[in-house]
Structures are given as structure tokens and as C-alpha cells.
N, C-alpha and C positions, 0 to 999 in steps of 0.2 A: 211683487213676488215673481221669480223666474219660472217660466213654464217648464214642463218636463222635458220638452224637446231640447232647449238650450242647455239644460243641466246634463242631459245625456251627451250632448255634443262636447261640453267642457270636460266631462269625465273621460270621454274617448281620448281627447288630446293629452290629458294628464297621464293616462295609462300608457299612451304611446311615448310620451316623454320619458317615463320611467323605464320602459323597455329599451328605448334608445340609449339611455345612460348605462343600463346593465350591459347591453351589447358592446358599447364603446369600451367599457372597462374590460370585458373579456378580450376584445381585440387588442387593447393595449397590453394586457397581460400576456397574450399569445405572441405579440409582436416585440416583446422586450428582447434586447440583445442577450443571448444566453452566455452564461459563464462556461468556459471550456475546461473540462477535467481530463488530464492525462492519467488514465487508470491502468495500473499494472494488471495484466491478464494472469490471474492466479486465484487459487482457492481462498487466499487471504482477502480478496476483494468481494467476497460474498455479500456483505451488507449493501454494497452499491448495486449489485445485481438484483437483490431482493427489492430494494427501494425503487429501482427502475421498473422491474417487472410488475410490482404491486401498485405502481402509480403513486408512490409516496411523494416523490419530487413534484409531480403535477398537483397533488392534493395540497402541498404547501405553497403552491403558486410560484415556484422558482423554476426558471428556465436553465437547464443544465445539459450541455452537449458533451457526451462521453466519447473520448478517443481511446481505444484499447491500444496499449503498448506492451512490449515485453520487458519487464524489469523496471525497478525503481530508478536506476541510473538514467535510463531514457526518459522516464516520466519527469524527473526533475530537470533534465536538460531541456525538455519542451517548455516547462514553466520559465526557466531562466532565459530562454531564447525568445520569450514573448509569444510562443505558439499555444500556450495554455495559461489559464488563470489559476488553476488548482492542479495538484499532483499528489500521487501516493508513492511512498518509498519506505524502505527499512530505515532503522535508526542509523545504521552504518553509512548509508548514502547521505543522510542528514549531516553526520559528523564530517565526512570528507568534504562536502560542499561548504561547510561552515568556515573552513580555512581559506576559501577563495572568494566567497560572496556573502552578502548580507541582504539579498533581494527576496528572501522567502521567510516564512514563519510557520511553525507547526500549530495547527488548530487543535489537534488531539490524535491519540492513538486509537484505532478502531478494532485492532485484533492483536493478540500475542500468540506465539507458538514456541514451545521448547523443542520442537522436532520437525521443522520444515526444511532444514538443510541436511545435506549428507555428502560424504565423500565416497565415490564409487571407483573401484579398482578394476582395470580391464582383466578379462579372463587370462589365466596362466601365470599371474603374478601373486606372490605371497607377501603381504605387508605385515604379517605377524612378527617377522624378524625386523625390528625397527631400523637397525643399521643399514638394511638393504634398501631403505627408502631414500637414502642420501643419493643425490644425483638424478632422481626420477623427475619426470616432467608432469606437472599438474596443471590442468586447464582450470582457469579461474576467471571470473568476471571481476576485473580490477575495480577498486574503490566501491565495492558493494559488500553485502552480507556474505557472499561467497568467499570473498577475499579474507574477511575477518575470521570466518569460521575455519578456514583452512589453517591459518596461522595459529589460531587458538588450539586447534586439535594437535598440531605439531608440537607446540610448546608444552601442552599438558602431557604429551608422551615423550618429553625429553629430547625432541628433535629440533635442531636449529633451523628455523624457516629459511635461512640463507643457504642451507645445504641442499635444497631442492630447486628446481627450475620452474618458475611460474610462467605459464603460457596464457596470456590474456586473450579471451574470446567471449563472444556473447553466448548465453546459455543454449540457444537453439542450435549452435554449431558443435556442441560438445559430444553428442551422441555419435556423430560421424567421425569426429577426431579420435574418439576412443575405439570405435570399431576398426578404424584403419591403423591403429597403434601409433598414431601421431603423438599421442600423449599416453602416459601410464595410468593416470587417474584424473578424475574431475571433481570439483567442488561446486555443487549446484543446489537449486531449490526445486520445490514441486511446482508444476507437475513434471518437470524435466527428469527428476531423479527416478521416479517410478517408470517413466517411459523408457529410460535407458535400461533399467533392470528387466523390463519385459522384453525389450529387443535383444538383450544379451543375458540370458538366464544364468550363465556361468560367471558373470561379473559379481563382485562382492561389495556390499555397502558397509562402510565403516561409520557407524553411527554412535553417537554419545548423547542421548536425550538429556536435556537439562544443562548441557555444557554452555549453551547460549540460548537465552530466551529472546527470540526476535520479536520486535514490535513493528507494525506497519502503521504509517502515519499519514494524515491528511495535511497537506501544506497549501498555502496561498501566497501569491505574489504580494510583496509589501505595499505595492501601489493601491491595493484594495482595502488595506487596513483602515477602518473607520468609514470608508466610502461605501463598502459593500457589506457591512455588518448585518443588515436585515436579511440579505440573501444567504450569508454564511450561517446565520442562525437557522434558517429554513432547511438548509442542506443537512446540518447536524441534527435537527429535529426529525428529518426523514430517516437518517441513519439510525437514530435511537429507536424509532418505530420499527425499522427493518430488523434491528437486533432483538427486539421483543418477539417479532415474528419468527426469527430463527430459533429462539428458545421454545416457543409455543408450537411451531409447526416444522419439526426437523425433517420429516419425510418430504414435504413440499419444498423446503429449502434445498434439500439434496437434489431434488428434481430440477430446480432452477440452476443450481451450480452445474449439474451434468449437461443441461441444455446449453448454457452459456459457454462452457469450455469444451463442449463436445467430447466428454470423457465417459468411460464405461462406468456403470453403476458399481461394479466391484471396486474400482479405484476410489470412487467417492466414499464408499463405505469404509475403505481401509484407512483413509486419512482423516475422517470426520472428527475423531477424538483428539486430533492434534491442535485444534484451534479454539481459542477463547475469544469470542466476538463480544467486545465491550468497549464503550466509549470512555476514555480516560485521558487525563493530562496530569500525570503525577511526577513527584520528585524523582521516582525511580528512573524515568526516562532521562532526566538531566544527569543522574548519576551514571547511567549507562553511556551516555554520550561523552562524558568526561573520561571515563575509563577507556573507551575506545580511542579517544583523542590522545591520551597518553601513550597507548600502544602505537598509534600511527606515527607519533613523533619519535618514540624510542626506536622503532624499526626503520625509520627513514622514509616512510611512505608519504609524509608531508614535510615541507620545509618551512618551519615557523618557530619563532622564538617565544611566541605568546599563545596561551590557551584561549580559545573563545570563551565568552561568557554565555552559557546556553540559555540563561534567562532572556537574553536578547533575541533568541530564536523561537520563542513561543508567544502565542497570542491567545490568552485564555478567555477573553471577554465573551466571544460568541458561545463557547461551550458552557460558561457559567450561566448564560441566559437560558440554556436548555436544561442543564442538570448541574446545579451548583456543587453537589456532592461528588461529581466526577472530576473535579479539579482539586488537586492537592499539591500545591507548590509552596516551597519555603522561600520567603523573600530574602 
């Protein structure tokens, strides 16, 4: 029978071995190569801000490196150039890129908004007389939701989009261009819209809530499909948890958004009701993409004889693993 001394000695080494294994696992988890996310700097991205602030990505054991960028066009460009593994963008950006590439797939929509976009007219101009709009210069971020929103507004008001001049520019340049009268109006999204209106109180916003419900989507490079599914599931699970937090803790969520975007509390409160944060991957997204693709072809914004099959641009398996009822696609 072994004496108490040797038994204690053996127990010591067993415990040390267990601690060593646990520490090694922690080091491996911490040392894993992170996935890089190109994240649009916008109120739309609140679920990611919450998940990062509350430590949900860490709790899921996924390493995620977030790069803030301005606009979904740049986000998806970073993914397609190999600078990011994941990206966020509007449905319109997905549509435009679907005509030129097949190197990305949508994992799901994480927010929708019927009132994130607006057209702002510089002081001194009256656009209530629609014929006066012809020939005017509109700043627009080409191949983005800004582009689609402007054309939709013009068409709904009986104005030929070809009768105005589009001036392509990034959203952060529009306030200066409008102030200097280099353009007559801008088509943009938040937080740039409200920033322009506060800088130029006499400017007028032409809004039409519900004219277009924008969705913002999480995309992944196709090289990761199947290979990184466990990590993608963890990211989506963290987002699902963040969205529950937003619903349960709106005051804390607003504070996180204000801190991340460095915005005034009054602005945050003004836009709060415009966003529906919810993870989905539904047929409505495909229908929207198809409708926008028809517009892009008819208006000559893309040169293609064939419509993309948008089922080829979605990857529902990770979201099904998180919330099966969030996926509603017709095969």
C-alpha cells in the first residue's frame, strides 16, 4: 500500500498536468489567427459594437479583429482584395458586386431600416417644383444604397434619372461639397445626413420613409465556406446575444452606440426608432436583390445580359445552426 507521501506527490503532478493542459488551451485560443471584419461605421452596426463591448465574441471563443471603415462599398472592397475575411454592406452593394464577382456570400442580415437614407437639398433651392430639378447636380456614392435611393426617389416623383447629373463621391465629402455649392443636393445615409442638417440648418431633407427598406448584411469570403463554419457560428451566436441585449437594455445600448460613434445623445435618441436589429436570412432579401438588379440593368448601371442567381450568394448553414427559424429561403 502506497504511503501518504508518495500519494500526495502523485496528486501534485496530476494537478499540475491538468493546470498545464488548461493553460495550453487558453494560449492556443488566444493565439489563434483572428478573422478580420471590415465593419461599416454606422448606427446599423450596433450589434457588433455591443458584442465587442460586452465581450460576447470572447465568450464564444472566437478571435475577431474589427476594422472600422466608412460605407459598405469600402467594406466589401476590403473583403474582395483579401484585406478582410468578413464585411458588412447594404443589399445594394451586394447586388452591384454580384455582377462582377462570386467571391463572397451573405451569412445573414442583422438590421433593417426604412429610414436610414435621405436626400438633402442645399439652402436656397426649392425642389418642390419637380421640373426645376432637371439639370441639378446630385452627390451620390455610386454602386451603393445612396445611388439606388436617389434613382428610386426620382422615378417615384416622375423625374427621369438621366435628367440630373450624378457626382460620385464618398459620403464624408458631401457636407463640404454641399456647403460650397459644388452640388445642389446629396443622397446619403446616417450619421452623415443628420450631420449635414445640423451644420446647415437651412438645408432641407427630402425623405420618404418606407420607400426603400435597407438591409445591412454580414458577408464572408467564399474561401472560408466549410473551412471556418465553427467560427462563423460563434460570431452569429455572439450577434444573436447582442441583439437580445439591445432589446432588453436600450439605454445601455444607446450609450455604447454614442461612445463608439462619438455622437451626441440627442442624435442617438432621434434615430433610435429607425432600426430593427434582428438576424435573418429570408426570401425577401433575394427578392430585393433581384428587383435592384433589374433596375441596374434597365438604367445601364451594369452591363450584363444575365441576371445573377442570388441563391448562389447566400450561405445559410451557420445561421441555421444558431437559429433555424431565422432562415426562410425558398429553394
